[in-house]
DRENPAZA-336739 format. One line per 8 residues: number of its first residue (from 1); their letters; for each residue x, y, z of N, C-alpha, C, CB. Coordinates in steps of 0.001 Angstrom, whole numbers. Glycine has a CB too. Example, Ala and Ser with C-alpha at 12.3 -4.5 7.8 and 13.67 -1.06 7.14 Angstrom:
2
1 = AS = 13190,-5690,7800,12300,-4500,7800,13200,-3300,7800,11308,-4473,9046; 12850,-2250,7080,13670,-1060,7140,12900,30,7870,14084,-598,5725
//
This chain:
217
1 = MIGLGAAA = 8690,23027,19322,7636,23498,18421,7905,23086,16967,7506,25023,18516; 9164,23209,16544,9513,22809,15179,9259,21315,14978,10990,23145,14875; 9638,20504,15966,9432,19063,15871,7963,18689,15812,10081,18372,17037; 7157,19327,16658,5718,19057,16648,5094,19535,15335,5029,19743,17851; 5577,20677,14846,5084,21172,13563,5401,20217,12431,5672,22532,13263; 6598,19629,12465,6979,18650,11447,6052,17447,11479,8429,18202,11647; 5712,16995,12690,4807,15846,12816,3423,16173,12248,4685,15417,14293; 2908,17363,12586,1588,17763,12086,1599,17944,10577,1131,19057,12760
9 = YTAWVLEV = 2754,18320,10022,2858,18561,8586,2803,17267,7780,4142,19304,8276; 2943,16133,8461,2856,14842,7774,1486,14188,7953,3943,13906,8283; 500,14942,8420,-830,14369,8657,-1460,13811,7386,-1747,15417,9257; -993,14272,6232,-1566,13789,4978,-1339,12278,4787,-964,14562,3799; -378,11683,5513,-154,10241,5366,-1352,9446,5878,1117,9817,6115; -2258,10107,6593,-3474,9429,7056,-4322,8951,5886,-4297,10359,7949; -4069,9505,4689,-4841,9067,3531,-4595,7588,3218,-4495,9924,2315; -3514,7026,3784,-3230,5609,3589,-4291,4751,4261,-1842,5258,4133
17 = VLSTGLNP = -4820,5222,5392,-5798,4432,6150,-7200,5026,6100,-5356,4309,7592; -7332,6276,5650,-8639,6910,5561,-9115,6925,4113,-8591,8341,6129; -10412,6908,3938,-10986,6938,2599,-11186,8388,2169,-12328,6158,2551; -10259,8879,1360,-10337,10277,924,-10940,10421,-471,-8956,10903,946; -10969,9326,-1233,-11479,9393,-2592,-10507,10013,-3580,-12746,10159,-2608; -9253,10244,-3165,-8251,10853,-4039,-7082,9899,-4240,-7757,12191,-3456; -6552,9892,-5447,-5395,9068,-5768,-4120,9820,-5371,-5378,8698,-7284; -3367,9331,-4399,-2184,10064,-3940,-1086,10209,-4991,-1618,9383,-2743
25 = IETYVSEL = -1138,9395,-6030,-121,9482,-7086,-394,10659,-8022,-73,8172,-7889; -1655,11019,-8170,-2024,12000,-9197,-2530,13329,-8662,-3062,11420,-10073; -2890,13443,-7400,-3574,14638,-6900,-2686,15504,-6023,-4800,14240,-6127; -3016,16797,-5993,-2323,17722,-5096,-2561,17324,-3637,-2795,19175,-5343; -1570,17530,-2786,-1761,17308,-1353,-2845,18237,-824,-439,17526,-582; -2866,19469,-1309,-3827,20459,-819,-5269,20105,-1166,-3495,21818,-1383; -5459,19194,-2134,-6827,18795,-2472,-7463,17981,-1351,-6838,17988,-3771; -6650,17390,-473,-7204,16687,689,-7993,17636,1573,-6087,16022,1500
33 = AARDRPLG = -7589,18920,1571,-8227,19915,2438,-9272,20754,1702,-7175,20826,3035; -9618,20375,475,-10602,21139,-287,-11957,21132,420,-10741,20569,-1709; -12721,22177,196,-14011,22303,884,-15006,21215,489,-14612,23659,597; -14843,20629,-689,-15804,19612,-1115,-15388,18201,-721,-15991,19680,-2607; -14289,18053,22,-13850,16735,467,-14402,16444,1860,-12307,16642,466; -14824,15201,2098,-15443,14862,3391,-14517,15041,4590,-15924,13442,3358; -13214,14880,4392,-12250,15018,5486,-11449,16313,5374,-11301,13822,5505; -11963,17248,4592,-11247,18500,4383,-10976,19253,5673,-12019,19376,3451
41 = GLFRATDF = -11933,19257,6574,-11769,19967,7842,-10614,19421,8664,-13042,19890,8647; -10444,18107,8654,-9345,17479,9392,-8000,17944,8858,-9444,15951,9309; -7829,17921,7558,-6542,18282,6978,-6289,19791,7049,-6472,17811,5531; -7346,20589,7016,-7155,22031,7217,-6673,22301,8640,-8471,22807,6936; -7226,21577,9597,-6842,21765,10996,-5381,21363,11228,-7766,20949,11916; -4954,20258,10634,-3563,19828,10830,-2592,20772,10115,-3368,18383,10319; -2981,21294,8951,-2133,22271,8262,-1968,23530,9104,-2725,22627,6887; -3083,24004,9660,-3030,25215,10478,-2162,24988,11711,-4446,25650,10896
49 = TAGLLVFA = -2326,23841,12346,-1522,23517,13525,-39,23463,13188,-1967,22185,14123; 284,22790,12088,1685,22689,11667,2275,24061,11403,1810,21818,10415; 1549,24879,10649,2041,26208,10321,2234,27078,11549,1099,26881,9371; 1274,27018,12466,1352,27842,13669,2542,27433,14530,53,27736,14476; 2768,26138,14675,3886,25659,15489,5231,26042,14887,3807,24150,15651; 5373,25854,13580,6637,26197,12933,6850,27710,12960,6664,25674,11480; 5794,28476,12742,5894,29932,12814,6369,30377,14195,4541,30580,12485; 5766,29810,15245,6149,30169,16608,7596,29780,16890,5215,29497,17619
57 = GGLLALLR = 7993,28575,16453,9366,28136,16665,10366,29014,15933,9526,26703,16223; 10064,29376,14690,10951,30241,13922,11055,31627,14524,10474,30342,12497; 9918,32151,14996,9921,33483,15602,10745,33498,16880,8491,33943,15895; 10608,32466,17692,11405,32380,18919,12899,32291,18603,10971,31164,19754; 13238,31557,17552,14644,31451,17153,15187,32809,16719,14807,30427,16016; 14372,33595,16001,14794,34931,15586,14974,35856,16788,13777,35528,14612; 14064,35757,17761,14173,36578,18962,15420,36202,19754,12918,36426,19836; 15719,34911,19802,16925,34464,20494,18173,34974,19782,16955,32931,20588
65 = AARDPDSR = 18140,34943,18446,19281,35425,17668,19532,36907,17909,19054,35172,16180; 18456,37658,18141,18611,39086,18390,19350,39358,19692,17255,39759,18418; 19299,38402,20634,19961,38575,21934,21313,37889,22001,19080,38045,23037; 21576,36976,21060,22792,36169,21117,23683,36467,19913,22445,34667,21170; 24829,37134,20125,25717,37472,18997,26166,36244,18204,26941,38212,19510; 26327,35082,18873,26767,33877,18170,25727,33379,17173,27084,32781,19166; 24448,33709,17421,23378,33264,16522,23028,34311,15481,22139,32910,17318; 23579,35525,15652,23232,36633,14769,24157,36645,13561,23308,37977,15520
73 = RPWSLLGW = 24028,35616,12742,24872,35482,11564,23993,35410,10327,25778,34233,11668; 24489,35926,9182,23623,36090,8000,22868,34836,7568,24445,36558,6859; 23582,33703,7406,22906,32494,6942,21871,32015,7958,23928,31386,6670; 22184,32133,9233,21236,31708,10275,19994,32596,10285,21910,31736,11660; 20209,33917,10221,19072,34839,10226,18188,34634,9000,19562,36288,10281; 18815,34473,7837,18045,34223,6611,17256,32930,6739,18978,34158,5381; 17899,31887,7250,17230,30592,7366,16044,30629,8304,18201,29552,7835; 16226,31215,9486,15121,31260,10448,13996,32170,9975,15624,31729,11807
81 = AAITLFGA = 14347,33268,9282,13302,34131,8725,12483,33377,7682,13921,35399,8101; 13166,32579,6855,12471,31805,5820,11586,30728,6443,13485,31163,4858; 12071,30073,7496,11261,29057,8176,10024,29700,8818,12103,28320,9250; 10202,30909,9357,9062,31628,9934,8038,31964,8852,9535,32917,10641; 8515,32383,7678,7618,32638,6544,6893,31366,6141,8399,33203,5346; 7625,30254,6082,7007,28968,5744,5863,28644,6702,8055,27843,5774; 6103,28831,8001,5065,28537,8977,3846,29422,8807,5607,28689,10367; 4066,30723,8626,2950,31649,8465,2142,31335,7209,3458,33086,8414
89 = ATAADAWL = 2828,31062,6098,2138,30777,4841,1403,29444,4891,3129,30777,3686; 1966,28461,5595,1292,27167,5743,12,27324,6557,2228,26139,6413; 74,28124,7620,-1135,28390,8412,-2177,29112,7562,-792,29232,9668; -1728,30048,6726,-2651,30772,5854,-3323,29835,4861,-1918,31884,5108; -2586,28828,4384,-3160,27841,3455,-4442,27225,3997,-2149,26738,3164; -4442,26971,5313,-5600,26325,5934,-6845,27205,5864,-5292,25980,7387; -6658,28511,5805,-7780,29443,5741,-8127,29823,4307,-7465,30690,6539; -7354,29300,3352,-7586,29613,1941,-7672,28313,1139,-6456,30531,1382
97 = PLSCTPTV = -8598,27418,1501,-8651,26107,839,-9231,26193,-573,-9480,25135,1671; -8924,25180,-1357,-9559,25044,-2664,-11031,24719,-2457,-8860,23946,-3523; -11870,25127,-3388,-13303,24819,-3278,-13628,23465,-3894,-14139,25910,-3954; -12731,22973,-4775,-12953,21703,-5458,-11591,21113,-5816,-13846,21887,-6736; -11615,19968,-6490,-10369,19241,-6756,-10101,19176,-8267,-10436,17806,-6156; -9268,20073,-8784,-9083,20169,-10239,-8423,18960,-10894,-8273,21366,-10544; -7622,18188,-10170,-6941,17058,-10823,-7877,15873,-11060,-5753,16607,-9980; -8998,15806,-10350,-9919,14678,-10518,-11292,15111,-11025,-10076,13941,-9205
105 = DPVCAARE = -11570,16399,-10994,-12873,16907,-11406,-12687,17804,-12633,-13567,17688,-10241; -13021,17311,-13834,-12836,18109,-15055,-13600,19427,-15027,-13270,17309,-16260; -14773,19423,-14398,-15559,20654,-14305,-14808,21685,-13466,-16957,20371,-13695; -14242,21226,-12353,-13457,22114,-11496,-12256,22656,-12254,-12997,21380,-10225; -11561,21790,-12988,-10389,22213,-13754,-10770,23252,-14811,-9723,20999,-14422; -11908,23035,-15483,-12354,23978,-16507,-12723,25319,-15893,-13545,23409,-17275; -13401,25271,-14742,-13780,26521,-14063,-12536,27263,-13580,-14726,26232,-12869; -11530,26517,-13127,-10302,27148,-12659,-9574,27820,-13818,-9388,26115,-11980
113 = TAGLVPAT = -9525,27130,-14962,-8875,27695,-16147,-9590,28957,-16617,-8836,26662,-17278; -10924,28955,-16501,-11720,30101,-16941,-11800,31207,-15886,-13117,29644,-17301; -11224,30964,-14733,-11257,31971,-13669,-12611,32091,-12995,-10866,33305,-14222; -13373,30992,-12983,-14720,31024,-12409,-14790,30392,-11021,-15684,30317,-13331; -13636,30146,-10422,-13600,29597,-9065,-13446,30742,-8067,-12438,28564,-8907; -13725,30485,-6778,-13556,31541,-5775,-12141,32101,-5737,-13921,31015,-4410; -12015,33311,-5236,-10703,33975,-5174,-9726,33218,-4288,-10857,35404,-4661; -10249,32350,-3422,-9356,31587,-2545,-8427,30667,-3337,-10175,30764,-1552
121 = HRAHAVSS = -8825,30276,-4543,-7944,29430,-5370,-6653,30174,-5701,-8664,29001,-6680; -6798,31419,-6138,-5610,32215,-6473,-4809,32537,-5207,-6019,33525,-7199; -5537,32882,-4137,-4863,33195,-2872,-4127,31969,-2342,-5879,33702,-1825; -4743,30800,-2508,-4101,29562,-2052,-2826,29297,-2846,-5069,28368,-2185; -2864,29568,-4147,-1674,29377,-4970,-536,30285,-4495,-1996,29653,-6450; -890,31519,-4121,123,32463,-3638,694,32004,-2300,-475,33877,-3501; -197,31638,-1365,286,31222,-41,1087,29930,-124,-890,31043,926; 681,29004,-982,1429,27758,-1152,2814,28019,-1744,649,26789,-2046
129 = SLAMTGAL = 2874,28947,-2708,4168,29298,-3305,5081,29945,-2273,3972,30244,-4504; 4521,30827,-1449,5309,31463,-395,5799,30426,614,4479,32546,317; 4919,29476,958,5299,28439,1920,6463,27609,1398,4103,27530,2229; 6377,27163,151,7444,26320,-366,8720,27119,-615,6997,25639,-1647; 8577,28384,-1020,9761,29230,-1165,10465,29395,179,9377,30608,-1742; 9661,29672,1225,10229,29794,2559,10909,28519,3004,9161,30170,3547; 10270,27384,2730,10851,26096,3116,12182,25862,2404,9874,24950,2801; 12222,26098,1088,13444,25850,324,14584,26767,763,13177,26034,-1164
137 = VGIVALTV = 14273,28052,935,15306,28992,1370,15792,28626,2772,14769,30446,1345; 14851,28284,3658,15230,27908,5013,16070,26650,5072,14011,27724,5844; 15684,25653,4285,16426,24388,4256,17864,24621,3796,15727,23368,3328; 18011,25366,2721,19353,25615,2182,20158,26494,3143,19264,26286,785; 19566,27608,3598,20311,28568,4408,20747,27985,5748,19475,29806,4640; 19862,27284,6436,20226,26745,7742,21192,25566,7619,18975,26315,8497; 21096,24830,6519,22078,23758,6295,23454,24356,6028,21647,22854,5111; 23499,25406,5215,24769,26101,4983,25301,26668,6290,24596,27229,3941
145 = AARRYRRH = 24414,27266,7095,24829,27840,8376,25412,26774,9297,23645,28530,9060; 24777,25616,9339,25253,24543,10216,26667,24119,9841,24307,23337,10151; 26962,24055,8552,28287,23632,8110,29315,24764,8217,28218,23128,6674; 28887,25967,7856,29835,27086,7867,30197,27517,9291,29252,28273,7101; 29202,27540,10186,29461,28034,11537,29729,26908,12534,28289,28863,12012; 29800,25670,12012,30091,24499,12844,29125,24388,14031,31534,24565,13352; 27848,24448,13708,26797,24309,14720,25812,23245,14236,26066,25683,14984; 24980,22788,15178,23931,21831,14834,24499,20654,14042,22822,22523,14032
153 = APLARYGP = 25355,19889,14714,26105,18809,14059,25235,17840,13246,26860,18033,15097; 24094,17351,13769,23286,16432,12946,22810,17073,11638,22077,15951,13742; 22487,18371,11702,22037,19063,10495,23192,19241,9514,21427,20431,10852; 24370,19551,10041,25545,19691,9177,25883,18373,8491,26749,20184,9986; 25642,17262,9186,26017,15949,8657,25016,15436,7622,26136,14945,9794; 23740,15515,7951,22719,14894,7091,21935,15908,6251,21750,14099,7944; 22037,17177,6592,21277,18195,5879,21540,18261,4389,21560,19507,6466; 22809,18229,3946,23067,18348,2500,22363,17282,1659,24553,18273,2244
161 = ALVALELL = 22282,16061,2156,21594,15007,1405,20111,15315,1268,21785,13648,2088; 19508,15807,2362,18084,16169,2305,17862,17362,1388,17550,16483,3712; 18800,18308,1390,18688,19460,485,18687,18989,-965,19848,20465,723; 19602,18110,-1320,19688,17611,-2696,18407,16881,-3101,20897,16675,-2849; 17910,16033,-2213,16675,15301,-2510,15487,16252,-2625,16402,14248,-1425; 15451,17267,-1766,14355,18236,-1802,14355,19022,-3115,14458,19199,-611; 15513,19405,-3585,15595,20135,-4854,15146,19265,-6024,17024,20632,-5090; 15501,17984,-5997,15054,17070,-7050,13536,16881,-7008,15761,15709,-6913
169 = ATAWTLTA = 12988,16713,-5801,11538,16552,-5656,10800,17808,-6098,11177,16216,-4205; 11376,18970,-5810,10758,20230,-6224,10762,20362,-7738,11484,21422,-5590; 11871,19982,-8376,11944,20031,-9837,10894,19107,-10454,13359,19637,-10325; 10739,17917,-9888,9722,16966,-10360,8329,17583,-10223,9804,15629,-9565; 8049,18151,-9057,6724,18714,-8797,6419,19873,-9743,6623,19184,-7343; 7352,20794,-9894,7119,21960,-10749,6939,21543,-12209,8282,22956,-10624; 7708,20558,-12654,7565,20070,-14027,6190,19435,-14228,8677,19053,-14359; 5770,18625,-13254,4463,17964,-13355,3330,18988,-13342,4278,16959,-12203
177 = IALFTAGR = 3454,20024,-12518,2426,21064,-12466,2341,21793,-13806,2723,22065,-11326; 3503,22099,-14379,3518,22786,-15673,2850,21935,-16753,4962,23123,-16083; 3128,20643,-16761,2525,19746,-17748,1023,19615,-17525,3187,18366,-17692; 599,19550,-16255,-830,19456,-15962,-1545,20729,-16394,-1061,19196,-14462; -944,21871,-16105,-1544,23150,-16487,-1669,23265,-18000,-715,24315,-15939; -719,22651,-18717,-750,22675,-20183,-1686,21618,-20762,649,22472,-20735; -2353,20858,-19888,-3291,19850,-20343,-2648,18571,-20822,-4113,20401,-21419; -1466,18250,-20300,-743,17055,-20754,-717,15951,-19706,676,17423,-21132
185 = GTWALGAG = -1696,15920,-18822,-1756,14878,-17803,-1083,15307,-16511,-1113,13609,-18316; -1153,14447,-15510,-623,14815,-14194,827,14397,-13975,-1472,14206,-13125; 1309,13403,-14718,2710,12973,-14604,3108,12695,-13155,3636,14036,-15195; 2269,11946,-12449,2534,11582,-11045,2800,12819,-10192,3734,10621,-10957; 2030,13865,-10460,2162,15112,-9726,2050,14898,-8221,1111,16099,-10188; 1069,14086,-7833,836,13849,-6407,2006,13175,-5722,-395,13013,-6220; 2615,12202,-6409,3760,11507,-5823,4925,12463,-5622,4189,10332,-6708; 5195,13300,-6635,6277,14262,-6518,6048,15262,-5400,6459,14988,-7815
193 = QRLQVLLV = 4827,15777,-5315,4547,16772,-4275,4561,16152,-2888,3201,17438,-4527; 4073,14924,-2768,4111,14260,-1459,5550,13982,-1018,3314,12945,-1505; 6392,13614,-1967,7803,13448,-1633,8408,14786,-1207,8579,12863,-2834; 8026,15837,-1902,8530,17173,-1590,8171,17583,-152,7965,18199,-2591; 6904,17453,223,6497,17888,1564,6997,16918,2639,4965,18013,1642; 7147,15636,2288,7696,14680,3250,9143,15036,3586,7613,13241,2696; 9919,15408,2579,11314,15777,2808,11416,17057,3630,12046,15948,1475; 10493,17988,3424,10464,19198,4264,10230,18810,5719,9359,20186,3782
201 = ALWLGLLA = 9269,17913,5945,8974,17474,7313,10166,16760,7939,7753,16554,7325; 10816,15896,7170,11998,15188,7682,13107,16171,8033,12508,14164,6648; 13302,17167,7186,14337,18165,7460,13986,18973,8712,14515,19107,6248; 12722,19345,8869,12306,20073,10067,12541,19225,11323,10819,20476,9963; 12251,17930,11219,12514,17034,12344,13994,16971,12667,11990,15637,12045; 14830,16931,11620,16283,16923,11822,16741,18228,12462,17017,16700,10482; 16176,19345,12009,16505,20646,12595,16153,20677,14078,15769,21773,11854; 14957,20208,14423,14545,20187,15826,15489,19334,16662,13113,19663,15956
209 = HAVRTERR = 15866,18177,16128,16795,17295,16835,18151,17963,17017,16958,15973,16081; 18632,18646,15971,19931,19292,16025,19946,20405,17068,20303,19845,14655; 18885,21219,17103,18805,22302,18065,18728,21758,19481,17602,23187,17773; 17930,20724,19690,17804,20127,21022,19131,19522,21480,16705,19051,21025; 19816,18840,20574,21105,18224,20925,22136,19273,21309,21632,17384,19759; 22186,20361,20548,23158,21422,20833,22859,22108,22162,23164,22457,19702; 21593,22334,22468,21250,23002,23719,21573,22117,24918,19768,23386,23729; 21470,20793,24737,21815,19876,25815,23302,19881,26121,21374,18480,25466
217 = T = 24115,20079,25060,25556,20033,25248,26131,21404,25582,26221,19484,24007
//
């Protein structure tokens, strides 16, 4: 489930071959799923699928940990709980889409600044923040768990590099968002955020591989 969720979470790369009308260097990933975009329904569906799969996988891991003393360790429990939160919040994002695209539509940006957009804009900001917080906490905690408890060898080996890259991408994204909100341009906001979510997907894929490898052995 985690592996399939990771694959669905990268559906935004379809913008390379589909005509979305958005510049991937400058726009939010979530703007692909905005209600005023022609392919918004497609990206909302893939977001919901990704979130549901990761949520289910994280929940099953927590239930397994409750029965297995070897898995009932603080870093592991924190990590799986955070991944479960990430999945739930990502699924919620699909039901709380933006109504318009503020990075390319000045009218939308002005209405958002004035608070004249639907309440889903604020709700989407909350769910997106929860999703990324869950992802970051899960990535760090489960990578620490893999190294500290000597489990999930592929994650212990390659996880730290992905964690470092993810933190750098997050810093880039948050800085660009702050500058955009202050009216100082987008500063390649879209590129930073796409790198951020791509690294989350890669890490989830690595996690799925690590869990599958360990269960086989």
